[in-house]
DSSP file (Angstrom, degrees, kcal/mol; ACC not computed):
  #  RESIDUE AA STRUCTURE BP1 BP2  ACC     N-H-->O    O-->H-N    N-H-->O    O-->H-N    TCO  KAPPA ALPHA  PHI   PSI    X-CA   Y-CA   Z-CA
    1    1 A M     >        0   0    0      0, 0.0     4,-2.5     0, 0.0     5,-0.2   0.000 360.0 360.0 360.0 -40.0  348.2   93.2  125.0
    2    2 A A  H  >  +     0   0    0      1,-0.2     4,-2.1     2,-0.2     5,-0.1   0.864 360.0  51.5 -63.5 -35.9  349.3   96.8  123.9
    3    3 A R  H  > S+     0   0    0      2,-0.2     4,-2.3     1,-0.2    -1,-0.2   0.889 109.6  50.5 -68.9 -38.9  348.8   96.0  120.3
    4    4 A F  H  > S+     0   0    0      2,-0.2     4,-2.7     1,-0.2    -2,-0.2   0.932 110.5  48.7 -64.6 -44.6  345.3   94.7  121.0
    5    5 A D  H  X S+     0   0    0     -4,-2.5     4,-2.4     1,-0.2    -2,-0.2   0.901 110.7  51.0 -63.5 -38.3  344.4   97.8  122.9
    6    6 A A  H  X S+     0   0    0     -4,-2.1     4,-2.2     1,-0.2    -1,-0.2   0.898 111.0  48.9 -66.7 -38.7  345.8  100.0  120.1
    7    7 A S  H  X S+     0   0    0     -4,-2.3     4,-2.7     2,-0.2    -2,-0.2   0.907 110.9  49.5 -67.6 -39.8  343.7   98.0  117.6
    8    8 A V  H  X S+     0   0    0     -4,-2.7     4,-2.7     2,-0.2    -2,-0.2   0.930 111.2  49.4 -60.7 -44.1  340.5   98.4  119.8
    9    9 A R  H  X S+     0   0    0     -4,-2.4     4,-2.7     2,-0.2    -2,-0.2   0.905 111.6  49.1 -60.3 -43.5  341.1  102.1  120.1
   10   10 A R  H  X S+     0   0    0     -4,-2.2     4,-2.6     2,-0.2    -1,-0.2   0.935 112.5  48.2 -60.8 -47.7  341.6  102.4  116.3
   11   11 A A  H  X S+     0   0    0     -4,-2.7     4,-2.6     1,-0.2    -2,-0.2   0.910 112.6  47.2 -62.0 -43.3  338.4  100.5  115.7
   12   12 A V  H  X S+     0   0    0     -4,-2.7     4,-2.9     2,-0.2    -1,-0.2   0.923 112.5  50.1 -63.4 -44.2  336.4  102.5  118.1
   13   13 A A  H  X S+     0   0    0     -4,-2.7     4,-2.2     1,-0.2    -2,-0.2   0.892 112.1  47.8 -61.1 -41.1  337.8  105.8  116.6
   14   14 A K  H  X S+     0   0    0     -4,-2.6     4,-2.4     2,-0.2    -1,-0.2   0.916 112.0  49.5 -66.9 -43.1  336.9  104.6  113.1
   15   15 A Y  H  X S+     0   0    0     -4,-2.6     4,-2.3     2,-0.2    -2,-0.2   0.943 112.9  46.7 -60.3 -48.7  333.4  103.6  114.3
   16   16 A E  H  < S+     0   0    0     -4,-2.9    -1,-0.2     1,-0.2    -2,-0.2   0.879 112.0  50.9 -62.0 -38.5  332.8  106.9  116.0
   17   17 A Q  H >< S+     0   0    0     -4,-2.2     3,-0.7    -5,-0.2    -1,-0.2   0.898 114.2  44.2 -68.7 -40.5  334.1  108.8  112.9
   18   18 A E  H 3< S+     0   0    0     -4,-2.4    -2,-0.2     1,-0.2    -1,-0.2   0.836 123.7  35.5 -72.1 -32.3  331.7  106.8  110.6
   19   19 A H  T 3< S+     0   0    0     -4,-2.3    -1,-0.2    -5,-0.2    -2,-0.2   0.098  85.8 144.0-112.3  22.0  328.8  107.2  112.9
   20   20 A R    <   -     0   0    0     -3,-0.7     2,-0.5     1,-0.1    -3,-0.1  -0.151  62.3 -94.6 -59.7 157.6  329.4  110.7  114.2
   21   21 A V        -     0   0    0      1,-0.1     3,-0.3    -5,-0.0    -1,-0.1  -0.630  38.7-175.1 -77.6 123.9  326.5  112.9  114.9
   22   22 A H    >   +     0   0    0     -2,-0.5     3,-1.6     1,-0.2    -1,-0.1   0.401  51.6 105.6-102.3   2.9  325.9  115.1  111.8
   23   23 A E  T 3  S+     0   0    0      1,-0.3    -1,-0.2     3,-0.0     4,-0.1   0.812  84.8  43.9 -55.5 -33.9  323.1  117.4  113.1
   24   24 A D  T 3  S+     0   0    0     -3,-0.3    -1,-0.3     2,-0.1     2,-0.2   0.543  96.0  95.5 -91.9  -6.5  325.4  120.4  113.6
   25   25 A E  S <  S-     0   0    0     -3,-1.6     2,-0.1     1,-0.1    -3,-0.0  -0.596  84.8-102.9 -89.2 146.3  327.2  120.0  110.3
   26   26 A E        +     0   0    0     -2,-0.2    15,-1.9    14,-0.1    16,-0.5  -0.421  53.9 162.7 -64.6 137.3  326.2  121.9  107.1
   27   27 A H  E     -A   40   0A   0     13,-0.3     2,-0.3    14,-0.1    13,-0.2  -0.959  27.6-152.5-149.3 167.0  324.4  119.6  104.7
   28   28 A I  E     -A   39   0A   0     11,-2.1    11,-3.0    -2,-0.3     2,-0.5  -0.959  21.3-124.5-135.8 155.5  322.1  119.6  101.7
   29   29 A F  E     -A   38   0A   0     -2,-0.3     2,-0.3     9,-0.2     9,-0.2  -0.909  28.8-172.6-100.8 131.0  319.5  117.1  100.5
   30   30 A V  E     -A   37   0A   0      7,-2.6     7,-3.2    -2,-0.5     2,-0.8  -0.892  24.8-123.2-120.8 152.8  319.9  115.8   97.0
   31   31 A K  E     +A   36   0A   0     -2,-0.3    35,-0.6     5,-0.2     2,-0.4  -0.847  41.9 159.5 -99.5 111.4  317.6  113.6   95.0
   32   32 A S  E >   -A   35   0A   0      3,-2.6     3,-1.7    -2,-0.8    33,-0.1  -0.999  66.0  -2.0-131.9 133.2  319.4  110.5   93.9
   33   33 A N  T 3  S-     0   0    0     -2,-0.4    -1,-0.1     1,-0.3     3,-0.1   0.868 128.8 -59.3  53.0  40.0  317.8  107.2   92.7
   34   34 A L  T 3  S+     0   0    0      1,-0.2     2,-0.4    -3,-0.1    -1,-0.3   0.628 119.7 102.5  67.8  13.3  314.3  108.6   93.4
   35   35 A K  E <  S-A   32   0A   0     -3,-1.7    -3,-2.6    -5,-0.0     2,-0.5  -0.940  75.3-119.3-126.9 149.2  315.2  109.2   97.1
   36   36 A K  E     -A   31   0A   0     -2,-0.4     2,-0.4    -5,-0.2    -5,-0.2  -0.778  37.0-166.9 -84.2 128.8  316.2  112.4   99.0
   37   37 A R  E     -A   30   0A   0     -7,-3.2    -7,-2.6    -2,-0.5     2,-0.4  -0.965  17.7-130.2-124.1 133.3  319.7  111.9  100.4
   38   38 A K  E     -A   29   0A   0     -2,-0.4     2,-0.5    -9,-0.2    -9,-0.2  -0.696  24.2-170.7 -84.9 131.6  321.4  113.9  103.0
   39   39 A V  E     -A   28   0A   0    -11,-3.0   -11,-2.1    -2,-0.4     2,-0.4  -0.979  19.5-137.4-126.4 121.7  324.9  114.9  102.0
   40   40 A I  E >>  -A   27   0A   0     -2,-0.5     3,-1.1   -13,-0.2     4,-0.6  -0.643  15.5-141.1 -76.0 127.9  327.3  116.6  104.5
   41   41 A L  G >4 S+     0   0    0    -15,-1.9     3,-1.2    -2,-0.4    -1,-0.2   0.874 100.1  57.7 -57.3 -39.9  329.0  119.4  102.6
   42   42 A N  G 34 S+     0   0    0    -16,-0.5    -1,-0.3     1,-0.2   -15,-0.1   0.759  99.5  59.2 -65.6 -23.7  332.3  118.7  104.3
   43   43 A D  G <4 S+     0   0    0     -3,-1.1    16,-0.5    15,-0.1     2,-0.4   0.694  82.7  98.8 -77.7 -18.4  332.3  115.1  103.0
   44   44 A I  E <<  -B   58   0B   0     -3,-1.2    14,-0.2    -4,-0.6    50,-0.1  -0.574  47.1-179.7 -73.7 124.4  332.2  116.3   99.4
   45   45 A K  E     -     0   0B   0     12,-3.4    46,-2.5    -2,-0.4     2,-0.3   0.916  65.5 -26.0 -86.4 -52.2  335.7  116.2   97.8
   46   46 A W  E     -BC  57  90B   0     11,-1.0    11,-2.9    44,-0.2     2,-0.4  -0.980  53.9-129.0-157.1 166.5  334.7  117.4   94.4
   47   47 A I  E     -BC  56  89B   0     42,-3.3    42,-2.2    -2,-0.3     2,-0.4  -0.983  22.5-162.8-125.9 133.5  331.8  117.6   92.0
   48   48 A E  E     -BC  55  88B   0      7,-2.2     7,-2.9    -2,-0.4     2,-0.3  -0.936  17.3-125.3-124.4 135.5  332.0  116.5   88.4
   49   49 A A  E     +B   54   0B   0     38,-2.7     5,-0.2    -2,-0.4     2,-0.1  -0.612  22.9 180.0 -80.5 138.4  329.8  117.2   85.4
   50   50 A L  E >   -B   53   0B   0      3,-3.2     3,-1.9    -2,-0.3     2,-0.4  -0.590  56.7 -84.2-134.6  71.9  328.4  114.2   83.5
   51   51 A G  T 3  S-     0   0    0      1,-0.3    -1,-0.3    -2,-0.1     0, 0.0  -0.505 114.1  -3.1  65.4-120.0  326.3  115.7   80.7
   52   52 A D  T 3  S+     0   0    0     -2,-0.4    15,-1.0    -3,-0.1    -1,-0.3   0.535 134.0  63.9 -79.0  -5.8  322.8  116.4   82.2
   53   53 A Y  E <   -BD  50  66B   0     -3,-1.9    -3,-3.2    13,-0.2     2,-0.3  -0.662  68.1-146.8-113.1 166.8  324.0  114.9   85.5
   54   54 A I  E     -BD  49  65B   0     11,-2.5    11,-2.6    -5,-0.2     2,-0.5  -0.964  10.2-140.3-131.3 154.1  326.5  115.7   88.1
   55   55 A K  E     -BD  48  64B   0     -7,-2.9    -7,-2.2    -2,-0.3     2,-0.6  -0.960   5.6-154.6-117.5 119.0  328.6  113.4   90.3
   56   56 A L  E     -BD  47  63B   0      7,-3.4     7,-2.6    -2,-0.5     2,-0.6  -0.833  14.4-153.2 -92.0 120.8  329.3  114.2   93.9
   57   57 A V  E     +BD  46  62B   0    -11,-2.9   -12,-3.4    -2,-0.6   -11,-1.0  -0.850  26.3 157.6 -99.7 119.3  332.5  112.5   95.0
   58   58 A T  E     -B   44   0B   0      3,-2.2   -14,-0.1    -2,-0.6   -15,-0.1  -0.771  54.7-102.4-128.6 173.0  332.7  111.6   98.7
   59   59 A D  S    S+     0   0    0    -16,-0.5     3,-0.1    -2,-0.2    -1,-0.1   0.883 120.6  41.9 -64.9 -37.1  334.8  109.1  100.7
   60   60 A E  S    S-     0   0    0      1,-0.2     2,-0.3   -17,-0.1    -1,-0.2   0.895 126.2 -19.6 -81.2 -37.7  331.7  106.8  101.1
   61   61 A A        -     0   0    0     -5,-0.0    -3,-2.2     2,-0.0     2,-0.5  -0.968  52.6-110.5-160.6 168.7  330.2  107.0   97.7
   62   62 A N  E     -D   57   0B   0     -2,-0.3     2,-0.5    -5,-0.2    -5,-0.2  -0.977  36.8-157.4-110.2 123.4  329.8  108.7   94.3
   63   63 A I  E     -D   56   0B   0     -7,-2.6    -7,-3.4    -2,-0.5     2,-0.5  -0.891   0.7-154.0-108.9 124.2  326.3  110.2   94.2
   64   64 A V  E     -D   55   0B   0     -2,-0.5     2,-0.3    -9,-0.2   -31,-0.3  -0.842  17.5-179.4 -99.7 132.7  324.8  110.9   90.7
   65   65 A I  E     -D   54   0B   0    -11,-2.6   -11,-2.5    -2,-0.5     2,-1.0  -0.974  34.3-119.9-134.4 142.8  322.2  113.6   90.5
   66   66 A L  E    S+D   53   0B   0    -35,-0.6     2,-0.3    -2,-0.3   -13,-0.2  -0.759  71.3 108.5 -81.0 104.4  320.1  115.1   87.7
   67   67 A S        -     0   0    0     -2,-1.0     2,-0.3   -15,-1.0    -2,-0.1  -0.970  67.0-109.2-169.5 159.2  321.2  118.6   87.9
   68   68 A T     >  -     0   0    0     -2,-0.3     4,-2.0     1,-0.1     5,-0.2  -0.673  29.7-122.2 -93.7 156.2  323.3  121.2   86.0
   69   69 A M  H  > S+     0   0    0     -2,-0.3     4,-2.8     2,-0.2     5,-0.2   0.912 112.1  55.7 -60.3 -42.2  326.6  122.5   87.5
   70   70 A K  H  > S+     0   0    0      1,-0.2     4,-1.2     2,-0.2    -1,-0.2   0.947 110.7  41.4 -60.6 -51.7  325.3  126.0   87.5
   71   71 A S  H  > S+     0   0    0      1,-0.2     4,-0.6     2,-0.2    -1,-0.2   0.879 117.7  47.1 -68.9 -34.7  322.1  125.3   89.6
   72   72 A F  H >X S+     0   0    0     -4,-2.0     3,-1.1     1,-0.2     4,-0.6   0.890 105.4  59.8 -72.7 -37.8  324.0  123.0   92.0
   73   73 A E  H >< S+     0   0    0     -4,-2.8     3,-1.0     1,-0.3    -1,-0.2   0.832  98.7  59.9 -56.0 -34.4  326.8  125.6   92.4
   74   74 A K  H 3< S+     0   0    0     -4,-1.2    -1,-0.3     1,-0.2    -2,-0.2   0.787  99.9  55.6 -69.4 -27.9  324.2  128.0   93.7
   75   75 A Q  H << S+     0   0    0     -3,-1.1    -1,-0.2    -4,-0.6    -2,-0.2   0.625  94.4  86.3 -78.6 -12.0  323.4  125.6   96.6
   76   76 A L  S << S-     0   0    0     -3,-1.0     2,-0.3    -4,-0.6     5,-0.0  -0.642  88.9-106.0 -94.2 147.5  327.0  125.5   97.8
   77   77 A P    >>  -     0   0    0      0, 0.0     4,-1.6     0, 0.0     3,-1.3  -0.564  25.9-140.3 -69.1 128.5  328.6  128.0  100.2
   78   78 A E  T 34 S+     0   0    0     -2,-0.3    -2,-0.0     1,-0.3    -4,-0.0   0.762  98.3  58.3 -62.6 -29.1  331.0  130.2   98.2
   79   79 A D  T 34 S+     0   0    0      1,-0.2    -1,-0.3     3,-0.0     3,-0.1   0.680 113.6  37.1 -75.2 -15.3  333.7  130.2  100.8
   80   80 A K  T <4 S+     0   0    0     -3,-1.3    12,-2.7     1,-0.2    13,-0.5   0.677 116.0  45.7-108.7 -23.8  334.0  126.4  100.8
   81   81 A F  E  <  -E   91   0B   0     -4,-1.6     2,-0.4    10,-0.2    10,-0.2  -0.944  57.4-174.2-127.6 144.2  333.6  125.4   97.1
   82   82 A L  E     -E   90   0B   0      8,-2.0     8,-2.7    -2,-0.4     2,-0.7  -1.000  26.6-130.3-138.6 136.2  335.0  126.8   93.9
   83   83 A R  E     +E   89   0B   0     -2,-0.4     6,-0.3     6,-0.3     3,-0.1  -0.757  31.1 172.4 -81.0 116.3  334.3  126.0   90.3
   84   84 A I  E     +     0   0B   0      4,-1.3    29,-3.3    -2,-0.7     2,-0.3   0.444  64.3  12.5-106.2  -1.3  337.8  125.5   88.9
   85   85 A H  E >  S-E   88   0B   0      3,-1.3     3,-1.0    27,-0.2    -1,-0.2  -0.963  85.4 -98.3-165.5 157.7  336.8  124.2   85.5
   86   86 A K  T 3  S+     0   0    0     -2,-0.3   -17,-0.1     1,-0.2    -1,-0.1   0.820 126.4  35.3 -56.4 -28.6  333.6  124.0   83.4
   87   87 A S  T 3  S+     0   0    0     24,-0.1   -38,-2.7     1,-0.1     2,-0.4   0.421 113.5  61.4-104.7  -0.7  333.2  120.4   84.5
   88   88 A Y  E <   -CE  48  85B   0     -3,-1.0    -4,-1.3   -40,-0.2    -3,-1.3  -0.982  43.5-177.5-138.3 139.8  334.6  120.5   88.1
   89   89 A I  E     -CE  47  83B   0    -42,-2.2   -42,-3.3    -2,-0.4     2,-0.3  -0.993  22.9-158.2-124.0 134.3  333.8  122.2   91.4
   90   90 A V  E     -CE  46  82B   0     -8,-2.7    -8,-2.0    -2,-0.4     2,-0.7  -0.864  23.2-119.7-116.1 150.3  336.2  121.4   94.3
   91   91 A N  E >   - E   0  81B   0    -46,-2.5     3,-2.2    -2,-0.3     4,-0.5  -0.798  26.0-146.6 -80.9 115.1  335.9  121.5   98.1
   92   92 A L  G >  S+     0   0    0    -12,-2.7     3,-1.0    -2,-0.7    -1,-0.2   0.804  95.7  60.1 -57.1 -32.7  338.7  124.1   99.0
   93   93 A E  G 3  S+     0   0    0    -13,-0.5    -1,-0.3     1,-0.2   -12,-0.1   0.684 103.9  51.3 -72.9 -16.0  339.4  122.3  102.3
   94   94 A K  G <  S+     0   0    0     -3,-2.2    12,-0.7   -49,-0.2     2,-0.4   0.454  78.6 115.6-100.3  -2.6  340.2  119.1  100.4
   95   95 A V  E <   +F  105   0C   0     -3,-1.0    10,-0.2    -4,-0.5     3,-0.1  -0.561  37.3 178.9 -72.1 123.8  342.7  120.6   97.9
   96   96 A E  E     -     0   0C   0      8,-3.2     2,-0.3     1,-0.4    -1,-0.2   0.857  62.2 -23.5 -94.9 -43.9  346.2  119.1   98.6
   97   97 A K  E     -F  104   0C   0      7,-1.1     7,-3.7     2,-0.0    -1,-0.4  -0.982  57.8-168.5-160.1 164.1  348.2  120.9   95.9
   98   98 A F  E     -F  103   0C   0     -2,-0.3     5,-0.2     5,-0.3     2,-0.2  -0.994   4.8-172.8-155.8 156.8  347.8  122.6   92.6
   99   99 A N        -     0   0    0      3,-2.5    -2,-0.0    -2,-0.3    13,-0.0  -0.668  56.2 -71.2-134.1-168.1  349.8  124.0   89.6
  100  100 A S  S    S+     0   0    0     -2,-0.2    17,-0.1     1,-0.2     3,-0.1   0.705 129.9  28.0 -66.1 -18.0  348.9  126.0   86.6
  101  101 A K  S    S+     0   0    0      1,-0.2    11,-3.1    10,-0.1     2,-0.3   0.714 120.0  30.7-115.1 -27.5  347.1  123.0   84.9
  102  102 A N  E     - G   0 111C   0      9,-0.3    -3,-2.5     7,-0.0     2,-0.4  -0.933  51.6-148.5-140.0 159.1  345.8  120.7   87.7
  103  103 A V  E     -FG  98 110C   0      7,-3.0     7,-3.2    -2,-0.3     2,-0.6  -0.981  21.1-141.4-121.4 135.1  344.4  120.6   91.3
  104  104 A E  E     +FG  97 109C   0     -7,-3.7    -8,-3.2    -2,-0.4    -7,-1.1  -0.889  22.7 173.7-104.8 124.6  345.1  117.5   93.4
  105  105 A V  E >  S-FG  95 108C   0      3,-2.6     3,-2.2    -2,-0.6   -10,-0.2  -0.989  74.5 -18.4-130.0 120.0  342.3  116.4   95.7
  106  106 A S  T 3  S-     0   0    0    -12,-0.7    -1,-0.1    -2,-0.4     3,-0.1   0.884 127.6 -53.2  51.0  42.3  342.7  113.0   97.6
  107  107 A G  T 3  S+     0   0    0      1,-0.2     2,-0.5     0, 0.0    -1,-0.3   0.491 114.7 117.8  78.1  -0.7  345.5  112.0   95.2
  108  108 A R  E <   -G  105   0C   0     -3,-2.2    -3,-2.6     2,-0.0     2,-0.5  -0.878  61.7-134.3-106.0 132.1  343.3  112.5   92.1
  109  109 A S  E     -G  104   0C   0     -2,-0.5    -5,-0.2    -5,-0.2   -11,-0.1  -0.724  22.4-171.2 -87.2 126.2  344.4  115.1   89.6
  110  110 A I  E     -G  103   0C   0     -7,-3.2    -7,-3.0    -2,-0.5   -22,-0.0  -0.952  29.2-106.6-119.4 136.6  341.5  117.4   88.4
  111  111 A P  E     -G  102   0C   0      0, 0.0     2,-0.5     0, 0.0    -9,-0.3  -0.319  27.9-149.6 -65.0 142.8  341.9  119.9   85.5
  112  112 A L        -     0   0    0    -11,-3.1   -27,-0.2   -27,-0.0     5,-0.1  -0.964  14.5-127.8-118.0 122.5  342.2  123.6   86.4
  113  113 A S    >   -     0   0    0    -29,-3.3     3,-1.3    -2,-0.5     4,-0.5  -0.401  20.0-125.3 -66.0 143.7  341.0  126.2   83.9
  114  114 A R  G >  S+     0   0    0      1,-0.3     3,-0.9     2,-0.2     4,-0.3   0.861 109.0  50.7 -61.2 -37.5  343.5  128.8   83.1
  115  115 A N  G 3  S+     0   0    0      1,-0.2     4,-0.3     2,-0.1    -1,-0.3   0.506 106.5  57.3 -80.2  -2.0  341.3  131.7   84.0
  116  116 A K  G <> S+     0   0    0     -3,-1.3     4,-2.6   -32,-0.2    -1,-0.2   0.460  79.9  91.4-101.4  -6.2  340.5  130.1   87.4
  117  117 A K  H <> S+     0   0    0     -3,-0.9     4,-2.2    -4,-0.5     5,-0.1   0.930  89.8  40.4 -61.6 -48.7  344.1  129.8   88.6
  118  118 A T  H  > S+     0   0    0     -4,-0.3     4,-2.3     1,-0.2    -1,-0.2   0.864 114.5  53.7 -69.3 -33.9  344.3  133.2   90.4
  119  119 A E  H  > S+     0   0    0     -4,-0.3     4,-2.5     2,-0.2    -1,-0.2   0.914 110.0  49.0 -64.8 -40.0  340.7  132.8   91.8
  120  120 A L  H  X S+     0   0    0     -4,-2.6     4,-2.8     2,-0.2     5,-0.2   0.939 110.6  49.1 -60.3 -50.0  341.8  129.4   93.2
  121  121 A A  H  X S+     0   0    0     -4,-2.2     4,-1.3     1,-0.2    -1,-0.2   0.877 113.1  47.2 -60.7 -39.9  345.0  130.8   94.8
  122  122 A E  H  X S+     0   0    0     -4,-2.3     4,-0.7     2,-0.2    -1,-0.2   0.916 113.0  49.0 -67.2 -43.5  343.0  133.7   96.4
  123  123 A A  H >< S+     0   0    0     -4,-2.5     3,-0.9     1,-0.2     4,-0.4   0.905 110.1  51.3 -62.8 -43.1  340.3  131.3   97.7
  124  124 A L  H >< S+     0   0    0     -4,-2.8     3,-0.7     1,-0.3    -1,-0.2   0.787 103.0  59.0 -66.7 -29.0  342.8  128.9   99.2
  125  125 A S  H 3< S+     0   0    0     -4,-1.3    -1,-0.3     1,-0.2    -2,-0.2   0.711 106.2  50.0 -71.5 -19.6  344.5  131.8  101.0
  126  126 A N  T <<        0   0    0     -3,-0.9    -1,-0.2    -4,-0.7    -2,-0.2   0.474 360.0 360.0 -95.7  -3.7  341.3  132.4  102.8
  127  127 A V    <         0   0    0     -3,-0.7    -1,-0.2    -4,-0.4    -2,-0.1   0.457 360.0 360.0 -81.3 360.0  340.6  128.8  103.9
């Protein structure tokens, strides 16, 4: 019976987490597949350049948007996101570890530009 109760609690917690109220969370609307889509900033793990497009990587999905890194970077709060490479912007709260060449976000290694290393260290000390 205790195992069943624990399972039910986990299922309820997972449901609440997935369907939590997002009204008070910072978000942006992005145009993807001809629809405006609400993206919670905190859900974004990293943003990757794909030619004329960018890919927002979240737990739920990868959202591809027609935009440049530069213009999208302007929409993001500077204290939460940092461009660490010409092709990558990371959510500072999602960074797990980094060294002189790579940043690890959710177990995935992302390249770190040499001249961004000190900027990243400073930004992470403020998170």
